[in-house]
C-alpha positions as CSV (number, residue, x, y, z in Angstrom):
1,M,0.2,-0.2,-0.4
2,L,1.5,3.3,-0.7
3,F,0.1,5.9,1.9
4,R,0.1,9.2,-0.5
5,S,0.3,13.4,1.2
6,P,-3.0,14.6,1.4
7,D,-2.6,16.7,-1.7
8,G,0.6,15.5,-3.1
9,V,2.0,19.1,-3.1
10,A,5.6,19.3,-3.8
11,G,7.8,19.1,-0.6
12,D,5.2,17.7,2.1
13,Q,7.4,15.0,3.4
14,L,4.8,13.1,4.4
15,G,5.3,10.9,7.3
16,A,8.2,12.9,8.6
17,T,6.8,11.2,11.4
18,V,4.3,7.7,11.5
19,S,2.0,5.9,14.5
20,T,-0.2,3.2,14.1
21,C,-2.7,1.4,16.3
22,G,-5.1,-1.5,15.0
23,G,-6.8,0.1,12.0
24,T,-5.7,3.8,12.0
25,I,-2.2,5.2,11.1
26,V,-1.1,8.9,11.2
27,A,1.8,10.4,9.3
28,G,2.9,13.8,9.4
29,V,3.3,16.3,7.5
30,P,4.7,19.5,9.6
31,R,5.5,21.6,6.2
32,R,2.3,22.2,6.1
33,R,1.6,22.3,10.0
34,L,-1.0,18.7,8.8
35,A,-1.4,15.1,10.2
36,A,-2.7,12.4,7.5
37,V,-5.4,9.8,9.1
38,F,-5.8,6.1,7.4
39,E,-8.0,3.9,8.3
40,R,-8.5,0.5,7.5
41,R,-12.2,-0.6,6.6
42,E,-13.3,-4.0,4.9
43,G,-10.2,-4.6,4.4
44,T,-8.4,-1.4,2.0
45,W,-6.6,1.4,3.5
46,T,-8.1,4.8,3.1
47,R,-7.1,8.7,3.8
48,A,-9.9,8.7,6.0
49,T,-8.9,12.8,7.3
50,T,-6.7,15.5,7.4
51,L,-6.0,16.9,11.0
52,A,-5.2,21.0,11.1
53,D,-4.9,22.5,14.3
54,A,-8.0,25.5,14.3
55,D,-5.5,27.1,17.2
56,G,-2.0,27.1,15.7
57,A,0.4,29.3,14.1
58,A,3.0,29.4,11.0
59,A,6.1,28.0,11.6
60,D,4.5,25.9,15.1
61,G,6.2,22.4,14.0
62,F,2.4,21.0,14.2
63,G,2.4,17.3,12.8
64,S,6.0,17.0,13.8
65,S,4.8,14.0,16.2
66,V,1.8,12.1,16.1
67,C,0.8,9.5,18.3
68,C,-2.3,7.2,18.5
69,A,-4.3,5.3,20.6
70,G,-7.8,4.0,20.2
71,P,-10.0,6.8,19.4
72,L,-7.4,9.2,20.0
73,V,-4.4,11.5,18.1
74,V,-1.9,13.4,18.9
75,V,0.0,15.7,17.2
76,G,3.1,17.6,18.8
77,A,3.3,22.0,18.1
78,P,6.3,22.1,19.1
79,S,7.6,25.1,18.0
80,R,3.9,26.7,19.4
81,P,4.7,30.5,20.4
82,G,3.5,30.8,24.3
83,P,2.4,33.6,25.8
84,S,3.9,37.6,25.3
85,G,5.3,36.1,22.7
86,M,7.1,34.0,23.6
87,T,8.7,31.4,20.8
88,K,9.1,27.4,21.2
89,A,7.1,26.9,23.9
90,G,5.1,24.4,22.3
91,A,2.1,22.6,22.7
92,A,0.6,19.3,22.2
93,V,-3.5,19.3,20.5
94,V,-5.5,16.4,21.3
95,F,-8.2,14.8,18.2
96,E,-10.9,12.6,19.0
97,R,-12.9,10.0,17.0
98,S,-16.4,9.2,17.9
99,A,-18.4,7.9,15.2
100,A,-16.7,8.2,12.1
101,A,-15.7,11.9,12.9
102,W,-12.8,13.2,13.7
103,R,-12.1,16.4,16.3
104,Q,-10.6,19.0,18.1
105,A,-10.7,17.9,21.4
106,A,-8.4,20.1,23.5
107,T,-4.6,21.7,23.2
108,L,-2.5,20.6,26.6
109,A,0.2,23.0,27.7
110,L,2.8,24.0,29.7
111,E,1.0,25.8,32.9
112,S,4.4,28.0,33.0
113,P,6.1,27.5,29.2
114,R,9.4,28.9,29.1
115,T,10.7,30.6,25.6
116,G,12.8,27.5,24.2
117,D,10.8,24.4,26.1
118,N,9.7,22.4,23.0
119,F,6.7,20.8,24.7
120,G,5.0,18.7,22.6
121,Y,8.5,17.8,20.4
122,A,7.7,14.2,20.9
123,V,4.3,12.2,22.1
124,A,2.9,8.4,23.1
125,A,-0.6,8.1,24.2
126,R,-2.2,5.0,25.3
127,M,-5.5,3.2,26.9
128,A,-4.8,2.1,31.1
129,G,-5.9,1.5,33.9
130,P,-9.0,-0.7,34.3
131,D,-11.0,2.0,32.9
132,A,-9.1,2.5,29.8
133,R,-9.1,6.2,30.6
134,P,-6.8,8.0,27.9
135,V,-2.8,8.7,29.4
136,I,-1.0,11.5,27.2
137,V,2.7,12.2,27.6
138,A,4.6,14.8,25.8
139,S,8.4,15.5,26.0
140,A,9.5,19.6,26.3
141,P,13.4,18.6,25.9
142,G,14.2,22.1,26.2
143,F,12.6,22.3,30.0
144,D,14.7,23.7,32.8
145,A,14.4,21.1,35.9
146,A,17.9,19.5,37.0
147,S,19.7,21.8,34.6
148,T,19.6,24.5,31.7
149,D,17.7,22.7,28.3
150,G,17.5,19.4,30.7
151,G,14.1,17.7,29.6
152,A,11.4,16.6,30.8
153,A,8.3,14.8,30.1
154,F,4.4,15.2,31.2
155,A,1.6,13.1,31.1
156,W,-1.8,13.9,31.3
157,S,-5.0,12.0,31.5
158,R,-9.0,12.6,30.7
159,Q,-10.8,13.0,34.0
160,P,-14.3,13.7,33.6
161,D,-13.8,17.6,33.8
162,G,-10.9,17.3,31.4
163,W,-7.4,17.0,30.4
164,R,-5.3,16.7,34.0
165,R,-1.7,16.6,34.7
166,M,-0.3,13.8,36.3
């Protein structure tokens, strides 16, 4: 099977990052700030949709990292500006599938971001625990933890009232 860029534009570089889960493949297209979702239906792979960030900004890196888990797709935007114009604070955008439609459900960001955190540089997700609650982990390699740019990873879980950092 050949998976192609949503519109076949030269230089798209579909698949700069990819993730699979069950009958879903998601591929990042960061040069166009997209993530392409392919689904297997009745034995055939087809492009189901193209995800875009409704709240993003030019050159925010949306699509630089992707992950899927069950009905979730998480797309990193590690160069997203933060408050007051800080550069590369980053974000992780969560999409959820309901029936056959994908919708943007949440945007995760650090509570006190700093320039260069690059939150969302890498993302991972899975359904965890006895209630199969989604858990998302996103990295911030530029986060000043024990040292300058020491890096960190942050875990989030979906609670009845929304996404909460663990």
